[in-house]
C-alpha positions as CSV (number, residue, x, y, z in Angstrom):
1,M,14.0,41.1,21.1
2,N,13.3,37.6,22.7
3,R,12.9,34.7,20.3
4,L,9.2,33.1,19.9
5,K,9.2,29.9,21.2
6,T,7.9,26.8,19.3
7,N,4.1,25.7,20.1
8,K,4.6,22.3,20.8
9,A,1.2,21.3,20.5
10,T,1.5,22.5,16.7
11,T,4.8,20.8,15.9
12,K,3.2,17.3,16.9
13,R,0.0,18.0,14.8
14,F,1.2,19.5,11.6
15,K,4.4,18.6,9.5
16,I,5.8,21.2,7.4
17,T,7.5,20.3,4.2
18,K,10.6,21.4,2.4
19,N,8.1,23.5,0.1
20,K,6.4,25.0,3.0
21,K,3.2,23.0,2.6
22,V,1.3,21.8,5.7
23,L,-0.1,18.1,6.2
24,F,-2.3,16.9,8.9
25,R,-4.3,13.6,9.8
26,P,-7.5,14.9,10.3
27,S,-9.6,13.7,13.6
28,H,-12.6,11.2,14.0
29,Q,-10.5,8.7,11.9
30,N,-9.6,6.0,14.7
31,H,-13.0,4.5,16.0
32,Y,-16.3,3.4,14.9
33,N,-15.6,2.9,11.2
34,A,-17.4,-0.3,10.6
35,D,-20.5,1.4,9.3
36,S,-18.7,3.5,6.9
37,T,-18.4,2.4,3.3
38,G,-15.0,1.5,1.5
39,D,-14.8,4.9,-0.1
40,E,-15.2,6.6,3.2
41,T,-12.5,4.3,4.9
42,R,-9.9,4.8,1.8
43,K,-10.5,8.7,2.2
44,K,-9.6,8.3,6.0
45,R,-6.0,6.9,5.1
46,K,-5.2,10.0,3.6
47,I,-3.1,12.9,5.1
48,K,-4.7,16.4,4.2
49,N,-3.2,19.3,3.0
50,V,-3.8,23.2,4.8
51,G,-4.3,25.8,2.6
52,G,-4.8,29.9,3.3
53,A,-4.5,32.1,6.1
54,L,-4.2,29.1,8.4
55,K,-1.2,27.8,6.9
56,K,0.3,30.7,7.9
57,R,-0.6,30.6,11.3
58,I,0.6,27.2,11.8
59,I,4.3,28.0,10.0
60,S,4.1,31.0,12.3
61,K,3.6,29.0,15.5
62,S,5.8,25.9,14.7
63,R,9.3,27.8,14.0
64,T,12.0,26.4,15.5
């Protein structure tokens, strides 16, 4: 059976930690932030965690 190729788009968008956590930076954070409050601006700096069934799909697509 052939080896599954790594999905490069997935590896660029997500980071998988040693303990199999999947981290990503959400979209819509770079432009048009002048109207947002200070709380929103600070929340946009954070890296989010993925959970559930989506996490399993991401890990399976980003195997090397």
